[in-house]
HTML snippet that shows the backbone in 3Dmol.js (N, CA, C, O; Angstrom):
<script src="https://3Dmol.org/build/3Dmol-min.js"></script>
<div id="view" style="width:600px;height:400px;position:relative"></div>
<script>
const pdb = `
ATOM      1  N   VAL A   1     229.078 124.901 103.275  1.00  0.00           N
ATOM      2  CA  VAL A   1     228.351 124.646 104.498  1.00  0.00           C
ATOM      3  C   VAL A   1     229.183 124.853 105.715  1.00  0.00           C
ATOM      4  O   VAL A   1     228.762 125.548 106.639  1.00  0.00           O
ATOM      5  N   ARG A   2     230.165 124.366 105.745  1.00  0.00           N
ATOM      6  CA  ARG A   2     231.143 124.415 106.937  1.00  0.00           C
ATOM      7  C   ARG A   2     231.321 125.923 107.409  1.00  0.00           C
ATOM      8  O   ARG A   2     231.179 126.289 108.576  1.00  0.00           O
ATOM      9  N   ARG A   3     231.642 126.721 106.373  1.00  0.00           N
ATOM     10  CA  ARG A   3     231.924 128.096 106.658  1.00  0.00           C
ATOM     11  C   ARG A   3     230.633 128.816 107.055  1.00  0.00           C
ATOM     12  O   ARG A   3     230.673 129.664 107.946  1.00  0.00           O
ATOM     13  N   GLN A   4     229.555 128.529 106.467  1.00  0.00           N
ATOM     14  CA  GLN A   4     228.259 129.186 106.685  1.00  0.00           C
ATOM     15  C   GLN A   4     227.888 128.801 108.266  1.00  0.00           C
ATOM     16  O   GLN A   4     227.341 129.634 108.988  1.00  0.00           O
ATOM     17  N   LEU A   5     228.208 127.568 108.704  1.00  0.00           N
ATOM     18  CA  LEU A   5     227.799 127.153 109.950  1.00  0.00           C
ATOM     19  C   LEU A   5     228.694 127.789 111.005  1.00  0.00           C
ATOM     20  O   LEU A   5     228.254 128.181 112.086  1.00  0.00           O
ATOM     21  N   ALA A   6     229.951 127.873 110.647  1.00  0.00           N
ATOM     22  CA  ALA A   6     230.989 128.543 111.655  1.00  0.00           C
ATOM     23  C   ALA A   6     230.544 130.033 111.750  1.00  0.00           C
ATOM     24  O   ALA A   6     230.570 130.571 112.856  1.00  0.00           O
ATOM     25  N   VAL A   7     230.166 130.681 110.727  1.00  0.00           N
ATOM     26  CA  VAL A   7     229.778 132.063 110.891  1.00  0.00           C
ATOM     27  C   VAL A   7     228.446 132.271 111.640  1.00  0.00           C
ATOM     28  O   VAL A   7     228.333 133.206 112.432  1.00  0.00           O
ATOM     29  N   ALA A   8     227.406 131.386 111.393  1.00  0.00           N
ATOM     30  CA  ALA A   8     226.211 131.418 112.186  1.00  0.00           C
ATOM     31  C   ALA A   8     226.498 131.143 113.671  1.00  0.00           C
ATOM     32  O   ALA A   8     225.876 131.754 114.540  1.00  0.00           O
ATOM     33  N   LEU A   9     227.441 130.225 113.968  1.00  0.00           N
ATOM     34  CA  LEU A   9     227.678 129.849 115.458  1.00  0.00           C
ATOM     35  C   LEU A   9     228.398 131.096 116.080  1.00  0.00           C
ATOM     36  O   LEU A   9     228.025 131.583 117.148  1.00  0.00           O
ATOM     37  N   HIS A  10     229.431 131.575 115.365  1.00  0.00           N
ATOM     38  CA  HIS A  10     230.205 132.757 115.816  1.00  0.00           C
ATOM     39  C   HIS A  10     229.251 133.895 116.110  1.00  0.00           C
ATOM     40  O   HIS A  10     229.429 134.517 117.157  1.00  0.00           O
ATOM     41  N   ARG A  11     228.301 134.222 115.339  1.00  0.00           N
ATOM     42  CA  ARG A  11     227.344 135.262 115.539  1.00  0.00           C
ATOM     43  C   ARG A  11     226.597 135.029 116.857  1.00  0.00           C
ATOM     44  O   ARG A  11     226.206 135.960 117.562  1.00  0.00           O
ATOM     45  N   MET A  12     226.429 133.780 117.141  1.00  0.00           N
ATOM     46  CA  MET A  12     225.491 133.423 118.332  1.00  0.00           C
ATOM     47  C   MET A  12     226.562 133.336 119.590  1.00  0.00           C
ATOM     48  O   MET A  12     226.188 132.948 120.697  1.00  0.00           O
ATOM     49  N   GLY A  13     227.839 133.705 119.340  1.00  0.00           N
ATOM     50  CA  GLY A  13     228.715 133.637 120.356  1.00  0.00           C
ATOM     51  C   GLY A  13     229.291 132.326 120.792  1.00  0.00           C
ATOM     52  O   GLY A  13     229.822 132.182 121.893  1.00  0.00           O
ATOM     53  N   VAL A  14     229.163 131.294 119.829  1.00  0.00           N
ATOM     54  CA  VAL A  14     229.596 129.899 120.025  1.00  0.00           C
ATOM     55  C   VAL A  14     230.903 129.706 119.349  1.00  0.00           C
ATOM     56  O   VAL A  14     231.028 129.991 118.158  1.00  0.00           O
ATOM     57  N   ASP A  15     231.983 129.185 120.130  1.00  0.00           N
ATOM     58  CA  ASP A  15     233.297 128.888 119.461  1.00  0.00           C
ATOM     59  C   ASP A  15     232.966 127.709 118.641  1.00  0.00           C
ATOM     60  O   ASP A  15     232.047 126.957 118.966  1.00  0.00           O
ATOM     61  N   SER A  16     233.711 127.516 117.545  1.00  0.00           N
ATOM     62  CA  SER A  16     233.598 126.208 116.818  1.00  0.00           C
ATOM     63  C   SER A  16     234.931 125.932 116.154  1.00  0.00           C
ATOM     64  O   SER A  16     235.799 126.801 116.077  1.00  0.00           O
ATOM     65  N   GLU A  17     235.074 124.740 115.689  1.00  0.00           N
ATOM     66  CA  GLU A  17     236.196 124.454 114.952  1.00  0.00           C
ATOM     67  C   GLU A  17     235.760 123.556 113.835  1.00  0.00           C
ATOM     68  O   GLU A  17     234.901 122.717 114.105  1.00  0.00           O
ATOM     69  N   GLY A  18     236.285 123.625 112.491  1.00  0.00           N
ATOM     70  CA  GLY A  18     235.820 122.708 111.516  1.00  0.00           C
ATOM     71  C   GLY A  18     236.922 121.732 111.019  1.00  0.00           C
ATOM     72  O   GLY A  18     238.117 121.960 111.206  1.00  0.00           O
ATOM     73  N   ALA A  19     236.484 120.705 110.417  1.00  0.00           N
ATOM     74  CA  ALA A  19     237.174 119.581 109.811  1.00  0.00           C
ATOM     75  C   ALA A  19     236.837 119.510 108.388  1.00  0.00           C
ATOM     76  O   ALA A  19     235.686 119.839 108.103  1.00  0.00           O
ATOM     77  N   GLY A  20     237.576 119.162 107.486  1.00  0.00           N
ATOM     78  CA  GLY A  20     237.253 119.201 106.034  1.00  0.00           C
ATOM     79  C   GLY A  20     237.048 117.676 105.728  1.00  0.00           C
ATOM     80  O   GLY A  20     236.724 117.394 104.574  1.00  0.00           O
ATOM     81  N   ASN A  21     237.183 116.789 106.524  1.00  0.00           N
ATOM     82  CA  ASN A  21     236.834 115.467 106.278  1.00  0.00           C
ATOM     83  C   ASN A  21     236.777 114.663 107.557  1.00  0.00           C
ATOM     84  O   ASN A  21     236.976 115.210 108.642  1.00  0.00           O
ATOM     85  N   ALA A  22     236.511 113.385 107.449  1.00  0.00           N
ATOM     86  CA  ALA A  22     236.287 112.606 108.607  1.00  0.00           C
ATOM     87  C   ALA A  22     237.642 112.377 109.316  1.00  0.00           C
ATOM     88  O   ALA A  22     237.693 112.280 110.542  1.00  0.00           O
ATOM     89  N   GLN A  23     238.611 112.302 108.623  1.00  0.00           N
ATOM     90  CA  GLN A  23     240.089 111.926 109.325  1.00  0.00           C
ATOM     91  C   GLN A  23     240.308 113.270 110.086  1.00  0.00           C
ATOM     92  O   GLN A  23     240.601 113.163 111.277  1.00  0.00           O
ATOM     93  N   GLN A  24     240.227 114.265 109.664  1.00  0.00           N
ATOM     94  CA  GLN A  24     240.472 115.737 110.381  1.00  0.00           C
ATOM     95  C   GLN A  24     239.614 115.704 111.627  1.00  0.00           C
ATOM     96  O   GLN A  24     240.050 116.051 112.725  1.00  0.00           O
ATOM     97  N   ALA A  25     238.345 115.263 111.415  1.00  0.00           N
ATOM     98  CA  ALA A  25     237.339 115.294 112.475  1.00  0.00           C
ATOM     99  C   ALA A  25     237.714 114.335 113.713  1.00  0.00           C
ATOM    100  O   ALA A  25     237.565 114.631 114.899  1.00  0.00           O
ATOM    101  N   ARG A  26     238.200 113.198 113.237  1.00  0.00           N
ATOM    102  CA  ARG A  26     238.798 112.228 114.086  1.00  0.00           C
ATOM    103  C   ARG A  26     239.872 112.778 115.034  1.00  0.00           C
ATOM    104  O   ARG A  26     239.870 112.644 116.258  1.00  0.00           O
ATOM    105  N   GLU A  27     240.912 113.500 114.195  1.00  0.00           N
ATOM    106  CA  GLU A  27     241.974 114.006 114.945  1.00  0.00           C
ATOM    107  C   GLU A  27     241.612 115.074 115.912  1.00  0.00           C
ATOM    108  O   GLU A  27     242.175 115.133 117.005  1.00  0.00           O
ATOM    109  N   CYS A  28     240.599 116.008 115.518  1.00  0.00           N
ATOM    110  CA  CYS A  28     240.191 117.141 116.404  1.00  0.00           C
ATOM    111  C   CYS A  28     239.528 116.425 117.643  1.00  0.00           C
ATOM    112  O   CYS A  28     239.714 116.859 118.780  1.00  0.00           O
ATOM    113  N   LEU A  29     238.832 115.435 117.421  1.00  0.00           N
ATOM    114  CA  LEU A  29     238.190 114.776 118.594  1.00  0.00           C
ATOM    115  C   LEU A  29     238.959 114.069 119.429  1.00  0.00           C
ATOM    116  O   LEU A  29     238.575 113.859 120.580  1.00  0.00           O
ATOM    117  N   ALA A  30     240.196 113.586 118.953  1.00  0.00           N
ATOM    118  CA  ALA A  30     241.138 112.931 119.783  1.00  0.00           C
ATOM    119  C   ALA A  30     241.897 113.859 120.733  1.00  0.00           C
ATOM    120  O   ALA A  30     242.312 113.570 121.856  1.00  0.00           O
ATOM    121  N   ALA A  31     242.015 115.119 120.035  1.00  0.00           N
ATOM    122  CA  ALA A  31     242.806 116.205 120.752  1.00  0.00           C
ATOM    123  C   ALA A  31     242.102 116.959 121.857  1.00  0.00           C
ATOM    124  O   ALA A  31     242.670 117.428 122.844  1.00  0.00           O
ATOM    125  N   ARG A  32     240.831 117.028 121.599  1.00  0.00           N
ATOM    126  CA  ARG A  32     240.109 117.924 122.564  1.00  0.00           C
ATOM    127  C   ARG A  32     238.727 117.464 122.653  1.00  0.00           C
ATOM    128  O   ARG A  32     238.286 116.770 121.737  1.00  0.00           O
ATOM    129  N   ARG A  33     237.995 117.770 123.647  1.00  0.00           N
ATOM    130  CA  ARG A  33     236.669 117.433 123.927  1.00  0.00           C
ATOM    131  C   ARG A  33     235.715 118.562 123.425  1.00  0.00           C
ATOM    132  O   ARG A  33     236.044 119.746 123.487  1.00  0.00           O
ATOM    133  N   TYR A  34     234.542 118.150 122.935  1.00  0.00           N
ATOM    134  CA  TYR A  34     233.579 119.071 122.306  1.00  0.00           C
ATOM    135  C   TYR A  34     232.008 118.791 122.821  1.00  0.00           C
ATOM    136  O   TYR A  34     231.608 117.646 123.031  1.00  0.00           O
ATOM    137  N   GLU A  35     231.333 119.744 122.964  1.00  0.00           N
ATOM    138  CA  GLU A  35     230.091 119.639 123.581  1.00  0.00           C
ATOM    139  C   GLU A  35     229.077 119.101 122.513  1.00  0.00           C
ATOM    140  O   GLU A  35     228.008 118.618 122.885  1.00  0.00           O
ATOM    141  N   LEU A  36     229.387 119.178 121.278  1.00  0.00           N
ATOM    142  CA  LEU A  36     228.431 118.888 120.190  1.00  0.00           C
ATOM    143  C   LEU A  36     229.191 118.737 118.915  1.00  0.00           C
ATOM    144  O   LEU A  36     230.256 119.322 118.718  1.00  0.00           O
ATOM    145  N   ALA A  37     228.622 117.942 118.056  1.00  0.00           N
ATOM    146  CA  ALA A  37     229.324 117.695 116.758  1.00  0.00           C
ATOM    147  C   ALA A  37     228.331 117.918 115.672  1.00  0.00           C
ATOM    148  O   ALA A  37     227.233 117.391 115.856  1.00  0.00           O
ATOM    149  N   PHE A  38     228.498 118.578 114.607  1.00  0.00           N
ATOM    150  CA  PHE A  38     227.796 118.667 113.321  1.00  0.00           C
ATOM    151  C   PHE A  38     228.553 117.760 112.351  1.00  0.00           C
ATOM    152  O   PHE A  38     229.773 117.823 112.200  1.00  0.00           O
ATOM    153  N   VAL A  39     227.731 116.894 111.689  1.00  0.00           N
ATOM    154  CA  VAL A  39     228.505 115.978 110.759  1.00  0.00           C
ATOM    155  C   VAL A  39     227.613 116.004 109.527  1.00  0.00           C
ATOM    156  O   VAL A  39     226.400 115.793 109.518  1.00  0.00           O
ATOM    157  N   ASP A  40     228.374 116.287 108.513  1.00  0.00           N
ATOM    158  CA  ASP A  40     227.641 116.372 107.108  1.00  0.00           C
ATOM    159  C   ASP A  40     227.636 115.043 106.589  1.00  0.00           C
ATOM    160  O   ASP A  40     228.647 114.350 106.699  1.00  0.00           O
ATOM    161  N   VAL A  41     226.453 114.551 105.953  1.00  0.00           N
ATOM    162  CA  VAL A  41     226.425 113.261 105.442  1.00  0.00           C
ATOM    163  C   VAL A  41     227.446 113.128 104.252  1.00  0.00           C
ATOM    164  O   VAL A  41     228.127 112.108 104.146  1.00  0.00           O
ATOM    165  N   VAL A  42     227.551 114.228 103.304  1.00  0.00           N
ATOM    166  CA  VAL A  42     228.542 114.156 102.216  1.00  0.00           C
ATOM    167  C   VAL A  42     229.764 114.510 102.529  1.00  0.00           C
ATOM    168  O   VAL A  42     229.851 115.718 102.752  1.00  0.00           O
ATOM    169  N   MET A  43     230.832 113.867 102.641  1.00  0.00           N
ATOM    170  CA  MET A  43     232.244 114.272 102.921  1.00  0.00           C
ATOM    171  C   MET A  43     233.005 113.511 101.888  1.00  0.00           C
ATOM    172  O   MET A  43     232.519 112.562 101.273  1.00  0.00           O
ATOM    173  N   PRO A  44     234.387 114.026 101.698  1.00  0.00           N
ATOM    174  CA  PRO A  44     235.079 113.395 100.645  1.00  0.00           C
ATOM    175  C   PRO A  44     235.670 112.008 101.061  1.00  0.00           C
ATOM    176  O   PRO A  44     236.053 111.263 100.159  1.00  0.00           O
ATOM    177  N   ASP A  45     235.765 111.629 102.303  1.00  0.00           N
ATOM    178  CA  ASP A  45     236.427 110.227 102.567  1.00  0.00           C
ATOM    179  C   ASP A  45     235.470 109.235 103.108  1.00  0.00           C
ATOM    180  O   ASP A  45     235.499 108.060 102.743  1.00  0.00           O
ATOM    181  N   VAL A  46     234.692 109.653 103.902  1.00  0.00           N
ATOM    182  CA  VAL A  46     233.758 108.696 104.684  1.00  0.00           C
ATOM    183  C   VAL A  46     232.334 109.496 104.863  1.00  0.00           C
ATOM    184  O   VAL A  46     232.257 110.641 105.308  1.00  0.00           O
ATOM    185  N   ASP A  47     231.366 108.800 104.493  1.00  0.00           N
ATOM    186  CA  ASP A  47     230.072 109.484 104.776  1.00  0.00           C
ATOM    187  C   ASP A  47     229.785 109.680 106.147  1.00  0.00           C
ATOM    188  O   ASP A  47     230.341 108.970 106.985  1.00  0.00           O
ATOM    189  N   GLY A  48     228.934 110.613 106.493  1.00  0.00           N
ATOM    190  CA  GLY A  48     228.575 111.126 107.821  1.00  0.00           C
ATOM    191  C   GLY A  48     227.877 110.143 108.729  1.00  0.00           C
ATOM    192  O   GLY A  48     228.062 110.136 109.946  1.00  0.00           O
ATOM    193  N   PHE A  49     227.065 109.310 108.097  1.00  0.00           N
ATOM    194  CA  PHE A  49     226.542 108.123 108.699  1.00  0.00           C
ATOM    195  C   PHE A  49     227.530 107.252 109.277  1.00  0.00           C
ATOM    196  O   PHE A  49     227.351 106.747 110.385  1.00  0.00           O
ATOM    197  N   ARG A  50     228.610 107.038 108.559  1.00  0.00           N
ATOM    198  CA  ARG A  50     229.681 105.990 108.962  1.00  0.00           C
ATOM    199  C   ARG A  50     230.317 106.718 110.241  1.00  0.00           C
ATOM    200  O   ARG A  50     230.415 106.080 111.289  1.00  0.00           O
ATOM    201  N   LEU A  51     230.747 108.034 110.168  1.00  0.00           N
ATOM    202  CA  LEU A  51     231.463 108.697 111.159  1.00  0.00           C
ATOM    203  C   LEU A  51     230.674 108.697 112.217  1.00  0.00           C
ATOM    204  O   LEU A  51     231.194 108.441 113.303  1.00  0.00           O
ATOM    205  N   THR A  52     229.314 108.967 112.150  1.00  0.00           N
ATOM    206  CA  THR A  52     228.586 109.013 113.368  1.00  0.00           C
ATOM    207  C   THR A  52     228.409 107.732 114.113  1.00  0.00           C
ATOM    208  O   THR A  52     228.311 107.752 115.340  1.00  0.00           O
ATOM    209  N   ARG A  53     228.363 106.609 113.428  1.00  0.00           N
ATOM    210  CA  ARG A  53     228.406 105.160 113.924  1.00  0.00           C
ATOM    211  C   ARG A  53     229.822 105.174 114.761  1.00  0.00           C
ATOM    212  O   ARG A  53     229.838 104.881 115.956  1.00  0.00           O
ATOM    213  N   GLU A  54     230.878 105.497 114.118  1.00  0.00           N
ATOM    214  CA  GLU A  54     232.171 105.415 114.827  1.00  0.00           C
ATOM    215  C   GLU A  54     232.224 106.229 116.214  1.00  0.00           C
ATOM    216  O   GLU A  54     232.790 105.823 117.229  1.00  0.00           O
ATOM    217  N   LEU A  55     231.563 107.402 116.085  1.00  0.00           N
ATOM    218  CA  LEU A  55     231.567 108.395 117.223  1.00  0.00           C
ATOM    219  C   LEU A  55     230.666 107.669 118.396  1.00  0.00           C
ATOM    220  O   LEU A  55     230.986 107.772 119.580  1.00  0.00           O
ATOM    221  N   LYS A  56     229.637 107.005 118.009  1.00  0.00           N
ATOM    222  CA  LYS A  56     228.790 106.536 119.012  1.00  0.00           C
ATOM    223  C   LYS A  56     229.213 105.151 119.468  1.00  0.00           C
ATOM    224  O   LYS A  56     228.566 104.608 120.363  1.00  0.00           O
ATOM    225  N   ARG A  57     230.242 104.547 118.922  1.00  0.00           N
ATOM    226  CA  ARG A  57     230.845 103.305 119.360  1.00  0.00           C
ATOM    227  C   ARG A  57     231.991 103.696 120.344  1.00  0.00           C
ATOM    228  O   ARG A  57     232.361 102.886 121.194  1.00  0.00           O
ATOM    229  N   ASP A  58     232.475 104.755 120.252  1.00  0.00           N
ATOM    230  CA  ASP A  58     233.711 105.123 121.054  1.00  0.00           C
ATOM    231  C   ASP A  58     233.186 105.704 122.411  1.00  0.00           C
ATOM    232  O   ASP A  58     232.551 106.754 122.511  1.00  0.00           O
ATOM    233  N   PRO A  59     233.532 104.893 123.417  1.00  0.00           N
ATOM    234  CA  PRO A  59     233.114 105.230 124.823  1.00  0.00           C
ATOM    235  C   PRO A  59     233.312 106.534 125.398  1.00  0.00           C
ATOM    236  O   PRO A  59     232.587 106.917 126.316  1.00  0.00           O
ATOM    237  N   ALA A  60     234.379 107.356 124.858  1.00  0.00           N
ATOM    238  CA  ALA A  60     234.804 108.591 125.256  1.00  0.00           C
ATOM    239  C   ALA A  60     233.887 109.706 124.562  1.00  0.00           C
ATOM    240  O   ALA A  60     233.702 110.802 125.090  1.00  0.00           O
ATOM    241  N   LEU A  61     233.326 109.331 123.327  1.00  0.00           N
ATOM    242  CA  LEU A  61     232.610 110.244 122.682  1.00  0.00           C
ATOM    243  C   LEU A  61     231.038 109.922 122.562  1.00  0.00           C
ATOM    244  O   LEU A  61     230.286 110.744 122.040  1.00  0.00           O
ATOM    245  N   ARG A  62     230.604 108.784 123.030  1.00  0.00           N
ATOM    246  CA  ARG A  62     229.333 108.216 122.915  1.00  0.00           C
ATOM    247  C   ARG A  62     228.297 109.196 123.373  1.00  0.00           C
ATOM    248  O   ARG A  62     227.258 109.284 122.717  1.00  0.00           O
ATOM    249  N   ALA A  63     228.481 109.957 124.454  1.00  0.00           N
ATOM    250  CA  ALA A  63     227.595 110.921 125.046  1.00  0.00           C
ATOM    251  C   ALA A  63     227.536 112.250 124.417  1.00  0.00           C
ATOM    252  O   ALA A  63     226.668 113.061 124.741  1.00  0.00           O
ATOM    253  N   MET A  64     228.409 112.492 123.551  1.00  0.00           N
ATOM    254  CA  MET A  64     228.414 113.813 122.756  1.00  0.00           C
ATOM    255  C   MET A  64     227.304 113.755 121.758  1.00  0.00           C
ATOM    256  O   MET A  64     227.201 112.817 120.968  1.00  0.00           O
ATOM    257  N   PRO A  65     226.384 114.871 121.800  1.00  0.00           N
ATOM    258  CA  PRO A  65     225.378 114.769 120.917  1.00  0.00           C
ATOM    259  C   PRO A  65     225.891 114.986 119.338  1.00  0.00           C
ATOM    260  O   PRO A  65     226.913 115.645 119.149  1.00  0.00           O
ATOM    261  N   VAL A  66     225.265 114.500 118.378  1.00  0.00           N
ATOM    262  CA  VAL A  66     225.650 114.725 117.035  1.00  0.00           C
ATOM    263  C   VAL A  66     224.418 115.147 116.150  1.00  0.00           C
ATOM    264  O   VAL A  66     223.350 114.536 116.117  1.00  0.00           O
ATOM    265  N   VAL A  67     224.702 116.188 115.496  1.00  0.00           N
ATOM    266  CA  VAL A  67     223.583 116.666 114.629  1.00  0.00           C
ATOM    267  C   VAL A  67     224.083 116.296 113.205  1.00  0.00           C
ATOM    268  O   VAL A  67     225.189 116.686 112.830  1.00  0.00           O
ATOM    269  N   ILE A  68     223.299 115.567 112.432  1.00  0.00           N
ATOM    270  CA  ILE A  68     223.585 115.165 111.088  1.00  0.00           C
ATOM    271  C   ILE A  68     222.926 116.142 110.124  1.00  0.00           C
ATOM    272  O   ILE A  68     221.717 116.369 110.109  1.00  0.00           O
ATOM    273  N   LEU A  69     223.896 116.741 109.258  1.00  0.00           N
ATOM    274  CA  LEU A  69     223.385 117.611 108.364  1.00  0.00           C
ATOM    275  C   LEU A  69     223.397 117.014 106.862  1.00  0.00           C
ATOM    276  O   LEU A  69     224.358 116.367 106.445  1.00  0.00           O
ATOM    277  N   THR A  70     222.360 117.260 106.159  1.00  0.00           N
ATOM    278  CA  THR A  70     222.339 116.720 104.747  1.00  0.00           C
ATOM    279  C   THR A  70     221.401 117.583 103.836  1.00  0.00           C
ATOM    280  O   THR A  70     220.389 118.148 104.251  1.00  0.00           O
ATOM    281  N   SER A  71     221.816 117.615 102.662  1.00  0.00           N
ATOM    282  CA  SER A  71     220.829 118.156 101.581  1.00  0.00           C
ATOM    283  C   SER A  71     219.914 117.079 101.000  1.00  0.00           C
ATOM    284  O   SER A  71     218.976 117.348 100.250  1.00  0.00           O
ATOM    285  N   ARG A  72     220.232 115.874 101.380  1.00  0.00           N
ATOM    286  CA  ARG A  72     219.462 114.842 100.915  1.00  0.00           C
ATOM    287  C   ARG A  72     218.118 114.594 101.479  1.00  0.00           C
ATOM    288  O   ARG A  72     218.020 114.723 102.699  1.00  0.00           O
ATOM    289  N   SER A  73     217.095 114.270 100.827  1.00  0.00           N
ATOM    290  CA  SER A  73     215.766 114.147 101.487  1.00  0.00           C
ATOM    291  C   SER A  73     215.082 112.819 101.142  1.00  0.00           C
ATOM    292  O   SER A  73     213.885 112.673 101.390  1.00  0.00           O
ATOM    293  N   SER A  74     215.765 111.911 100.612  1.00  0.00           N
ATOM    294  CA  SER A  74     215.141 110.725 100.335  1.00  0.00           C
ATOM    295  C   SER A  74     214.564 110.040 101.767  1.00  0.00           C
ATOM    296  O   SER A  74     215.120 110.332 102.826  1.00  0.00           O
ATOM    297  N   PRO A  75     213.512 109.190 101.739  1.00  0.00           N
ATOM    298  CA  PRO A  75     213.180 108.480 102.957  1.00  0.00           C
ATOM    299  C   PRO A  75     214.304 107.663 103.490  1.00  0.00           C
ATOM    300  O   PRO A  75     214.585 107.645 104.689  1.00  0.00           O
ATOM    301  N   ILE A  76     214.917 107.015 102.617  1.00  0.00           N
ATOM    302  CA  ILE A  76     216.103 106.158 103.043  1.00  0.00           C
ATOM    303  C   ILE A  76     217.208 106.987 103.924  1.00  0.00           C
ATOM    304  O   ILE A  76     217.646 106.593 105.005  1.00  0.00           O
ATOM    305  N   ASP A  77     217.588 108.224 103.263  1.00  0.00           N
ATOM    306  CA  ASP A  77     218.450 109.005 104.026  1.00  0.00           C
ATOM    307  C   ASP A  77     217.983 109.513 105.300  1.00  0.00           C
ATOM    308  O   ASP A  77     218.750 109.613 106.257  1.00  0.00           O
ATOM    309  N   LEU A  78     216.762 109.838 105.356  1.00  0.00           N
ATOM    310  CA  LEU A  78     216.192 110.281 106.663  1.00  0.00           C
ATOM    311  C   LEU A  78     216.078 109.179 107.745  1.00  0.00           C
ATOM    312  O   LEU A  78     216.326 109.424 108.926  1.00  0.00           O
ATOM    313  N   ALA A  79     215.694 107.961 107.306  1.00  0.00           N
ATOM    314  CA  ALA A  79     215.638 106.861 108.272  1.00  0.00           C
ATOM    315  C   ALA A  79     217.135 106.565 108.684  1.00  0.00           C
ATOM    316  O   ALA A  79     217.400 106.275 109.851  1.00  0.00           O
ATOM    317  N   ARG A  80     218.126 106.646 107.688  1.00  0.00           N
ATOM    318  CA  ARG A  80     219.490 106.268 108.201  1.00  0.00           C
ATOM    319  C   ARG A  80     219.818 107.343 109.286  1.00  0.00           C
ATOM    320  O   ARG A  80     220.348 106.957 110.327  1.00  0.00           O
ATOM    321  N   GLY A  81     219.559 108.570 109.122  1.00  0.00           N
ATOM    322  CA  GLY A  81     219.910 109.701 110.003  1.00  0.00           C
ATOM    323  C   GLY A  81     219.264 109.367 111.393  1.00  0.00           C
ATOM    324  O   GLY A  81     219.394 110.145 112.338  1.00  0.00           O
TER     325      GLY A  81
END
`;
const viewer = $3Dmol.createViewer("view");
viewer.addModel(pdb, "pdb");
viewer.setStyle({}, {cartoon: {color: "spectrum"}});
viewer.zoomTo();
viewer.render();
</script>
């Protein structure tokens, strides 16, 4: 999914950077400012809901829009998002 998203963004002329897990994402966000974050719900270390909560608690990142991606479609997952 990460590769497909990167290709689609590249075709639209948008530079992007990917992270394989929440820790890598935190490191990227600490090193550089981004205009938008795509967060997958299913990640190997921390789920995307938890990472999004962390981002929204951080005053430096709070205003950055986050798009939550998931293949899950249960009402609970949709409500959590």
